[in-house]
mmCIF file of the N, C-alpha and C atoms, coordinates in Angstrom:
data_MODEL
# 
_entry.id   MODEL 
# 
loop_
_atom_site.group_PDB 
_atom_site.id 
_atom_site.type_symbol 
_atom_site.label_atom_id 
_atom_site.label_alt_id 
_atom_site.label_comp_id 
_atom_site.label_asym_id 
_atom_site.label_entity_id 
_atom_site.label_seq_id 
_atom_site.pdbx_PDB_ins_code 
_atom_site.Cartn_x 
_atom_site.Cartn_y 
_atom_site.Cartn_z 
_atom_site.occupancy 
_atom_site.B_iso_or_equiv 
_atom_site.pdbx_formal_charge 
_atom_site.auth_seq_id 
_atom_site.auth_comp_id 
_atom_site.auth_asym_id 
_atom_site.auth_atom_id 
_atom_site.pdbx_PDB_model_num 
ATOM 1   N N  . MET A 1 1  ? 41.572 14.297 65.719 1.00 0.00 ? 1  MET A N  1 
ATOM 2   C CA . MET A 1 1  ? 42.009 14.589 64.370 1.00 0.00 ? 1  MET A CA 1 
ATOM 3   C C  . MET A 1 1  ? 42.986 15.761 64.441 1.00 0.00 ? 1  MET A C  1 
ATOM 4   N N  . LYS A 1 2  ? 44.185 15.546 63.957 1.00 0.00 ? 2  LYS A N  1 
ATOM 5   C CA . LYS A 1 2  ? 45.219 16.575 63.988 1.00 0.00 ? 2  LYS A CA 1 
ATOM 6   C C  . LYS A 1 2  ? 45.560 16.993 62.562 1.00 0.00 ? 2  LYS A C  1 
ATOM 7   N N  . LEU A 1 3  ? 45.088 18.152 62.184 1.00 0.00 ? 3  LEU A N  1 
ATOM 8   C CA . LEU A 1 3  ? 45.390 18.693 60.860 1.00 0.00 ? 3  LEU A CA 1 
ATOM 9   C C  . LEU A 1 3  ? 46.072 20.047 61.023 1.00 0.00 ? 3  LEU A C  1 
ATOM 10  N N  . ASP A 1 4  ? 47.104 20.252 60.280 1.00 0.00 ? 4  ASP A N  1 
ATOM 11  C CA . ASP A 1 4  ? 47.853 21.508 60.316 1.00 0.00 ? 4  ASP A CA 1 
ATOM 12  C C  . ASP A 1 4  ? 46.962 22.647 59.807 1.00 0.00 ? 4  ASP A C  1 
ATOM 13  N N  . PRO A 1 5  ? 46.775 23.702 60.585 1.00 0.00 ? 5  PRO A N  1 
ATOM 14  C CA . PRO A 1 5  ? 45.949 24.829 60.137 1.00 0.00 ? 5  PRO A CA 1 
ATOM 15  C C  . PRO A 1 5  ? 46.427 25.438 58.816 1.00 0.00 ? 5  PRO A C  1 
ATOM 16  N N  . ALA A 1 6  ? 47.729 25.434 58.578 1.00 0.00 ? 6  ALA A N  1 
ATOM 17  C CA . ALA A 1 6  ? 48.256 25.967 57.315 1.00 0.00 ? 6  ALA A CA 1 
ATOM 18  C C  . ALA A 1 6  ? 47.800 25.099 56.144 1.00 0.00 ? 6  ALA A C  1 
ATOM 19  N N  . LEU A 1 7  ? 47.730 23.793 56.354 1.00 0.00 ? 7  LEU A N  1 
ATOM 20  C CA . LEU A 1 7  ? 47.249 22.886 55.309 1.00 0.00 ? 7  LEU A CA 1 
ATOM 21  C C  . LEU A 1 7  ? 45.771 23.132 55.033 1.00 0.00 ? 7  LEU A C  1 
ATOM 22  N N  . LEU A 1 8  ? 44.996 23.314 56.095 1.00 0.00 ? 8  LEU A N  1 
ATOM 23  C CA . LEU A 1 8  ? 43.563 23.561 55.927 1.00 0.00 ? 8  LEU A CA 1 
ATOM 24  C C  . LEU A 1 8  ? 43.289 24.834 55.134 1.00 0.00 ? 8  LEU A C  1 
ATOM 25  N N  . ASP A 1 9  ? 44.161 25.824 55.271 1.00 0.00 ? 9  ASP A N  1 
ATOM 26  C CA . ASP A 1 9  ? 43.996 27.065 54.511 1.00 0.00 ? 9  ASP A CA 1 
ATOM 27  C C  . ASP A 1 9  ? 44.183 26.838 53.012 1.00 0.00 ? 9  ASP A C  1 
ATOM 28  N N  . LEU A 1 10 ? 44.941 25.814 52.642 1.00 0.00 ? 10 LEU A N  1 
ATOM 29  C CA . LEU A 1 10 ? 45.228 25.534 51.230 1.00 0.00 ? 10 LEU A CA 1 
ATOM 30  C C  . LEU A 1 10 ? 44.215 24.597 50.582 1.00 0.00 ? 10 LEU A C  1 
ATOM 31  N N  . LEU A 1 11 ? 43.582 23.748 51.380 1.00 0.00 ? 11 LEU A N  1 
ATOM 32  C CA . LEU A 1 11 ? 42.690 22.734 50.826 1.00 0.00 ? 11 LEU A CA 1 
ATOM 33  C C  . LEU A 1 11 ? 41.348 23.314 50.408 1.00 0.00 ? 11 LEU A C  1 
ATOM 34  N N  . VAL A 1 12 ? 40.847 22.817 49.283 1.00 0.00 ? 12 VAL A N  1 
ATOM 35  C CA . VAL A 1 12 ? 39.511 23.168 48.799 1.00 0.00 ? 12 VAL A CA 1 
ATOM 36  C C  . VAL A 1 12 ? 38.819 21.895 48.344 1.00 0.00 ? 12 VAL A C  1 
ATOM 37  N N  . CYS A 1 13 ? 37.522 21.957 48.186 1.00 0.00 ? 13 CYS A N  1 
ATOM 38  C CA . CYS A 1 13 ? 36.739 20.834 47.692 1.00 0.00 ? 13 CYS A CA 1 
ATOM 39  C C  . CYS A 1 13 ? 37.179 20.512 46.261 1.00 0.00 ? 13 CYS A C  1 
ATOM 40  N N  . PRO A 1 14 ? 37.533 19.264 45.969 1.00 0.00 ? 14 PRO A N  1 
ATOM 41  C CA . PRO A 1 14 ? 37.948 18.923 44.613 1.00 0.00 ? 14 PRO A CA 1 
ATOM 42  C C  . PRO A 1 14 ? 36.791 18.938 43.613 1.00 0.00 ? 14 PRO A C  1 
ATOM 43  N N  . ASP A 1 15 ? 35.562 18.932 44.098 1.00 0.00 ? 15 ASP A N  1 
ATOM 44  C CA . ASP A 1 15 ? 34.405 18.929 43.206 1.00 0.00 ? 15 ASP A CA 1 
ATOM 45  C C  . ASP A 1 15 ? 34.028 20.337 42.760 1.00 0.00 ? 15 ASP A C  1 
ATOM 46  N N  . CYS A 1 16 ? 33.932 21.286 43.717 1.00 0.00 ? 16 CYS A N  1 
ATOM 47  C CA . CYS A 1 16 ? 33.434 22.626 43.366 1.00 0.00 ? 16 CYS A CA 1 
ATOM 48  C C  . CYS A 1 16 ? 34.405 23.754 43.737 1.00 0.00 ? 16 CYS A C  1 
ATOM 49  N N  . ARG A 1 17 ? 35.518 23.432 44.383 1.00 0.00 ? 17 ARG A N  1 
ATOM 50  C CA . ARG A 1 17 ? 36.539 24.395 44.827 1.00 0.00 ? 17 ARG A CA 1 
ATOM 51  C C  . ARG A 1 17 ? 36.056 25.268 45.988 1.00 0.00 ? 17 ARG A C  1 
ATOM 52  N N  . GLY A 1 18 ? 35.024 24.795 46.708 1.00 0.00 ? 18 GLY A N  1 
ATOM 53  C CA . GLY A 1 18 ? 34.532 25.512 47.877 1.00 0.00 ? 18 GLY A CA 1 
ATOM 54  C C  . GLY A 1 18 ? 35.429 25.304 49.083 1.00 0.00 ? 18 GLY A C  1 
ATOM 55  N N  . ALA A 1 19 ? 35.231 26.124 50.098 1.00 0.00 ? 19 ALA A N  1 
ATOM 56  C CA . ALA A 1 19 ? 36.008 26.028 51.337 1.00 0.00 ? 19 ALA A CA 1 
ATOM 57  C C  . ALA A 1 19 ? 35.591 24.788 52.119 1.00 0.00 ? 19 ALA A C  1 
ATOM 58  N N  . LEU A 1 20 ? 36.548 24.229 52.869 1.00 0.00 ? 20 LEU A N  1 
ATOM 59  C CA . LEU A 1 20 ? 36.283 23.048 53.679 1.00 0.00 ? 20 LEU A CA 1 
ATOM 60  C C  . LEU A 1 20 ? 36.277 23.412 55.157 1.00 0.00 ? 20 LEU A C  1 
ATOM 61  N N  . ALA A 1 21 ? 35.299 22.877 55.879 1.00 0.00 ? 21 ALA A N  1 
ATOM 62  C CA . ALA A 1 21 ? 35.180 23.090 57.314 1.00 0.00 ? 21 ALA A CA 1 
ATOM 63  C C  . ALA A 1 21 ? 35.447 21.763 58.025 1.00 0.00 ? 21 ALA A C  1 
ATOM 64  N N  . VAL A 1 22 ? 36.068 21.826 59.176 1.00 0.00 ? 22 VAL A N  1 
ATOM 65  C CA . VAL A 1 22 ? 36.395 20.626 59.947 1.00 0.00 ? 22 VAL A CA 1 
ATOM 66  C C  . VAL A 1 22 ? 35.187 20.194 60.766 1.00 0.00 ? 22 VAL A C  1 
ATOM 67  N N  . ASP A 1 23 ? 34.849 18.907 60.666 1.00 0.00 ? 23 ASP A N  1 
ATOM 68  C CA . ASP A 1 23 ? 33.831 18.292 61.522 1.00 0.00 ? 23 ASP A CA 1 
ATOM 69  C C  . ASP A 1 23 ? 34.562 17.269 62.381 1.00 0.00 ? 23 ASP A C  1 
ATOM 70  N N  . GLU A 1 24 ? 34.990 17.693 63.571 1.00 0.00 ? 24 GLU A N  1 
ATOM 71  C CA . GLU A 1 24 ? 35.779 16.835 64.473 1.00 0.00 ? 24 GLU A CA 1 
ATOM 72  C C  . GLU A 1 24 ? 35.018 15.572 64.862 1.00 0.00 ? 24 GLU A C  1 
ATOM 73  N N  . ALA A 1 25 ? 33.731 15.707 65.160 1.00 0.00 ? 25 ALA A N  1 
ATOM 74  C CA . ALA A 1 25 ? 32.941 14.580 65.646 1.00 0.00 ? 25 ALA A CA 1 
ATOM 75  C C  . ALA A 1 25 ? 32.869 13.454 64.622 1.00 0.00 ? 25 ALA A C  1 
ATOM 76  N N  . ALA A 1 26 ? 32.769 13.809 63.348 1.00 0.00 ? 26 ALA A N  1 
ATOM 77  C CA . ALA A 1 26 ? 32.657 12.806 62.286 1.00 0.00 ? 26 ALA A CA 1 
ATOM 78  C C  . ALA A 1 26 ? 33.993 12.500 61.623 1.00 0.00 ? 26 ALA A C  1 
ATOM 79  N N  . SER A 1 27 ? 35.056 13.187 62.013 1.00 0.00 ? 27 SER A N  1 
ATOM 80  C CA . SER A 1 27 ? 36.381 13.051 61.375 1.00 0.00 ? 27 SER A CA 1 
ATOM 81  C C  . SER A 1 27 ? 36.275 13.261 59.872 1.00 0.00 ? 27 SER A C  1 
ATOM 82  N N  . GLU A 1 28 ? 35.704 14.401 59.514 1.00 0.00 ? 28 GLU A N  1 
ATOM 83  C CA . GLU A 1 28 ? 35.496 14.730 58.104 1.00 0.00 ? 28 GLU A CA 1 
ATOM 84  C C  . GLU A 1 28 ? 35.825 16.196 57.846 1.00 0.00 ? 28 GLU A C  1 
ATOM 85  N N  . LEU A 1 29 ? 36.056 16.488 56.579 1.00 0.00 ? 29 LEU A N  1 
ATOM 86  C CA . LEU A 1 29 ? 36.113 17.860 56.088 1.00 0.00 ? 29 LEU A CA 1 
ATOM 87  C C  . LEU A 1 29 ? 34.869 18.041 55.226 1.00 0.00 ? 29 LEU A C  1 
ATOM 88  N N  . VAL A 1 30 ? 34.075 19.049 55.548 1.00 0.00 ? 30 VAL A N  1 
ATOM 89  C CA . VAL A 1 30 ? 32.803 19.259 54.863 1.00 0.00 ? 30 VAL A CA 1 
ATOM 90  C C  . VAL A 1 30 ? 32.883 20.530 54.028 1.00 0.00 ? 30 VAL A C  1 
ATOM 91  N N  . CYS A 1 31 ? 32.493 20.423 52.759 1.00 0.00 ? 31 CYS A N  1 
ATOM 92  C CA . CYS A 1 31 ? 32.487 21.567 51.866 1.00 0.00 ? 31 CYS A CA 1 
ATOM 93  C C  . CYS A 1 31 ? 31.341 22.494 52.247 1.00 0.00 ? 31 CYS A C  1 
ATOM 94  N N  . THR A 1 32 ? 31.655 23.766 52.433 1.00 0.00 ? 32 THR A N  1 
ATOM 95  C CA . THR A 1 32 ? 30.632 24.742 52.805 1.00 0.00 ? 32 THR A CA 1 
ATOM 96  C C  . THR A 1 32 ? 29.789 25.164 51.608 1.00 0.00 ? 32 THR A C  1 
ATOM 97  N N  . ALA A 1 33 ? 30.225 24.837 50.401 1.00 0.00 ? 33 ALA A N  1 
ATOM 98  C CA . ALA A 1 33 ? 29.479 25.227 49.198 1.00 0.00 ? 33 ALA A CA 1 
ATOM 99  C C  . ALA A 1 33 ? 28.547 24.115 48.712 1.00 0.00 ? 33 ALA A C  1 
ATOM 100 N N  . CYS A 1 34 ? 29.083 22.929 48.454 1.00 0.00 ? 34 CYS A N  1 
ATOM 101 C CA . CYS A 1 34 ? 28.263 21.858 47.868 1.00 0.00 ? 34 CYS A CA 1 
ATOM 102 C C  . CYS A 1 34 ? 27.818 20.814 48.879 1.00 0.00 ? 34 CYS A C  1 
ATOM 103 N N  . GLY A 1 35 ? 28.422 20.791 50.058 1.00 0.00 ? 35 GLY A N  1 
ATOM 104 C CA . GLY A 1 35 ? 27.981 19.887 51.105 1.00 0.00 ? 35 GLY A CA 1 
ATOM 105 C C  . GLY A 1 35 ? 28.607 18.506 51.113 1.00 0.00 ? 35 GLY A C  1 
ATOM 106 N N  . LEU A 1 36 ? 29.557 18.228 50.234 1.00 0.00 ? 36 LEU A N  1 
ATOM 107 C CA . LEU A 1 36 ? 30.209 16.921 50.267 1.00 0.00 ? 36 LEU A CA 1 
ATOM 108 C C  . LEU A 1 36 ? 31.111 16.826 51.497 1.00 0.00 ? 36 LEU A C  1 
ATOM 109 N N  . ALA A 1 37 ? 31.121 15.658 52.120 1.00 0.00 ? 37 ALA A N  1 
ATOM 110 C CA . ALA A 1 37 ? 31.949 15.421 53.301 1.00 0.00 ? 37 ALA A CA 1 
ATOM 111 C C  . ALA A 1 37 ? 33.040 14.423 52.938 1.00 0.00 ? 37 ALA A C  1 
ATOM 112 N N  . TYR A 1 38 ? 34.283 14.822 53.153 1.00 0.00 ? 38 TYR A N  1 
ATOM 113 C CA . TYR A 1 38 ? 35.441 14.003 52.825 1.00 0.00 ? 38 TYR A CA 1 
ATOM 114 C C  . TYR A 1 38 ? 36.013 13.406 54.107 1.00 0.00 ? 38 TYR A C  1 
ATOM 115 N N  . PRO A 1 39 ? 36.261 12.097 54.125 1.00 0.00 ? 39 PRO A N  1 
ATOM 116 C CA . PRO A 1 39 ? 36.776 11.474 55.347 1.00 0.00 ? 39 PRO A CA 1 
ATOM 117 C C  . PRO A 1 39 ? 38.219 11.866 55.623 1.00 0.00 ? 39 PRO A C  1 
ATOM 118 N N  . VAL A 1 40 ? 38.572 11.818 56.899 1.00 0.00 ? 40 VAL A N  1 
ATOM 119 C CA . VAL A 1 40 ? 39.958 12.013 57.326 1.00 0.00 ? 40 VAL A CA 1 
ATOM 120 C C  . VAL A 1 40 ? 40.363 10.710 58.011 1.00 0.00 ? 40 VAL A C  1 
ATOM 121 N N  . ARG A 1 41 ? 41.328 10.019 57.439 1.00 0.00 ? 41 ARG A N  1 
ATOM 122 C CA . ARG A 1 41 ? 41.776 8.739  57.977 1.00 0.00 ? 41 ARG A CA 1 
ATOM 123 C C  . ARG A 1 41 ? 43.227 8.859  58.434 1.00 0.00 ? 41 ARG A C  1 
ATOM 124 N N  . ASP A 1 42 ? 43.473 8.507  59.678 1.00 0.00 ? 42 ASP A N  1 
ATOM 125 C CA . ASP A 1 42 ? 44.825 8.597  60.254 1.00 0.00 ? 42 ASP A CA 1 
ATOM 126 C C  . ASP A 1 42 ? 45.414 9.995  60.055 1.00 0.00 ? 42 ASP A C  1 
ATOM 127 N N  . ASP A 1 43 ? 44.574 11.007 60.278 1.00 0.00 ? 43 ASP A N  1 
ATOM 128 C CA . ASP A 1 43 ? 44.963 12.423 60.153 1.00 0.00 ? 43 ASP A CA 1 
ATOM 129 C C  . ASP A 1 43 ? 45.340 12.828 58.732 1.00 0.00 ? 43 ASP A C  1 
ATOM 130 N N  . ILE A 1 44 ? 44.871 12.061 57.733 1.00 0.00 ? 44 ILE A N  1 
ATOM 131 C CA . ILE A 1 44 ? 45.134 12.376 56.326 1.00 0.00 ? 44 ILE A CA 1 
ATOM 132 C C  . ILE A 1 44 ? 43.789 12.573 55.620 1.00 0.00 ? 44 ILE A C  1 
ATOM 133 N N  . PRO A 1 45 ? 43.532 13.777 55.086 1.00 0.00 ? 45 PRO A N  1 
ATOM 134 C CA . PRO A 1 45 ? 42.288 14.006 54.355 1.00 0.00 ? 45 PRO A CA 1 
ATOM 135 C C  . PRO A 1 45 ? 42.262 13.196 53.053 1.00 0.00 ? 45 PRO A C  1 
ATOM 136 N N  . VAL A 1 46 ? 41.156 12.510 52.822 1.00 0.00 ? 46 VAL A N  1 
ATOM 137 C CA . VAL A 1 46 ? 40.968 11.740 51.597 1.00 0.00 ? 46 VAL A CA 1 
ATOM 138 C C  . VAL A 1 46 ? 40.076 12.579 50.687 1.00 0.00 ? 46 VAL A C  1 
ATOM 139 N N  . LEU A 1 47 ? 40.699 13.380 49.841 1.00 0.00 ? 47 LEU A N  1 
ATOM 140 C CA . LEU A 1 47 ? 39.962 14.324 48.998 1.00 0.00 ? 47 LEU A CA 1 
ATOM 141 C C  . LEU A 1 47 ? 39.673 13.734 47.628 1.00 0.00 ? 47 LEU A C  1 
ATOM 142 N N  . LEU A 1 48 ? 38.968 12.625 47.629 1.00 0.00 ? 48 LEU A N  1 
ATOM 143 C CA . LEU A 1 48 ? 38.529 11.968 46.402 1.00 0.00 ? 48 LEU A CA 1 
ATOM 144 C C  . LEU A 1 48 ? 37.011 12.075 46.343 1.00 0.00 ? 48 LEU A C  1 
ATOM 145 N N  . VAL A 1 49 ? 36.478 12.570 45.244 1.00 0.00 ? 49 VAL A N  1 
ATOM 146 C CA . VAL A 1 49 ? 35.035 12.736 45.113 1.00 0.00 ? 49 VAL A CA 1 
ATOM 147 C C  . VAL A 1 49 ? 34.333 11.393 45.272 1.00 0.00 ? 49 VAL A C  1 
ATOM 148 N N  . ASP A 1 50 ? 34.948 10.320 44.795 1.00 0.00 ? 50 ASP A N  1 
ATOM 149 C CA . ASP A 1 50 ? 34.349 8.985  44.922 1.00 0.00 ? 50 ASP A CA 1 
ATOM 150 C C  . ASP A 1 50 ? 34.257 8.517  46.378 1.00 0.00 ? 50 ASP A C  1 
ATOM 151 N N  . GLU A 1 51 ? 35.082 9.059  47.255 1.00 0.00 ? 51 GLU A N  1 
ATOM 152 C CA . GLU A 1 51 ? 35.075 8.695  48.675 1.00 0.00 ? 51 GLU A CA 1 
ATOM 153 C C  . GLU A 1 51 ? 34.183 9.611  49.506 1.00 0.00 ? 51 GLU A C  1 
ATOM 154 N N  . ALA A 1 52 ? 33.733 10.714 48.929 1.00 0.00 ? 52 ALA A N  1 
ATOM 155 C CA . ALA A 1 52 ? 32.925 11.696 49.661 1.00 0.00 ? 52 ALA A CA 1 
ATOM 156 C C  . ALA A 1 52 ? 31.485 11.220 49.786 1.00 0.00 ? 52 ALA A C  1 
ATOM 157 N N  . ARG A 1 53 ? 30.826 11.747 50.807 1.00 0.00 ? 53 ARG A N  1 
ATOM 158 C CA . ARG A 1 53 ? 29.396 11.457 50.969 1.00 0.00 ? 53 ARG A CA 1 
ATOM 159 C C  . ARG A 1 53 ? 28.631 12.777 50.984 1.00 0.00 ? 53 ARG A C  1 
ATOM 160 N N  . PRO A 1 54 ? 27.450 12.788 50.399 1.00 0.00 ? 54 PRO A N  1 
ATOM 161 C CA . PRO A 1 54 ? 26.668 14.025 50.412 1.00 0.00 ? 54 PRO A CA 1 
ATOM 162 C C  . PRO A 1 54 ? 26.082 14.266 51.807 1.00 0.00 ? 54 PRO A C  1 
ATOM 163 N N  . THR A 1 55 ? 26.047 15.520 52.222 1.00 0.00 ? 55 THR A N  1 
ATOM 164 C CA . THR A 1 55 ? 25.454 15.869 53.512 1.00 0.00 ? 55 THR A CA 1 
ATOM 165 C C  . THR A 1 55 ? 24.127 16.594 53.343 1.00 0.00 ? 55 THR A C  1 
ATOM 166 N N  . ARG A 1 56 ? 23.767 16.860 52.122 1.00 0.00 ? 56 ARG A N  1 
ATOM 167 C CA . ARG A 1 56 ? 22.499 17.532 51.817 1.00 0.00 ? 56 ARG A CA 1 
ATOM 168 C C  . ARG A 1 56 ? 21.670 16.651 50.890 1.00 0.00 ? 56 ARG A C  1 
ATOM 169 N N  . ALA A 1 57 ? 20.357 16.837 50.918 1.00 0.00 ? 57 ALA A N  1 
ATOM 170 C CA . ALA A 1 57 ? 19.465 16.030 50.084 1.00 0.00 ? 57 ALA A CA 1 
ATOM 171 C C  . ALA A 1 57 ? 19.662 16.315 48.606 1.00 0.00 ? 57 ALA A C  1 
ATOM 172 N N  . THR A 1 58 ? 19.912 17.587 48.250 1.00 0.00 ? 58 THR A N  1 
ATOM 173 C CA . THR A 1 58 ? 20.105 17.943 46.844 1.00 0.00 ? 58 THR A CA 1 
ATOM 174 C C  . THR A 1 58 ? 21.447 18.625 46.680 1.00 0.00 ? 58 THR A C  1 
ATOM 175 N N  . ARG A 1 59 ? 22.020 18.467 45.532 1.00 0.00 ? 59 ARG A N  1 
ATOM 176 C CA . ARG A 1 59 ? 23.300 19.088 45.213 1.00 0.00 ? 59 ARG A CA 1 
ATOM 177 C C  . ARG A 1 59 ? 23.135 20.001 44.044 1.00 0.00 ? 59 ARG A C  1 
# 
């Protein structure tokens, strides 16, 4: 997964505006605040809440 570090500094979770962390193994960006994981397809983050999956049991 190749994402520009400058782009990562600008991106936030569209649901809660929390910071996003890179999960290379899963090819996802994971919100450090609410726990939603957003897929990265062909090196393009898909920041749609409908496409995200929860990583925690409760939100």
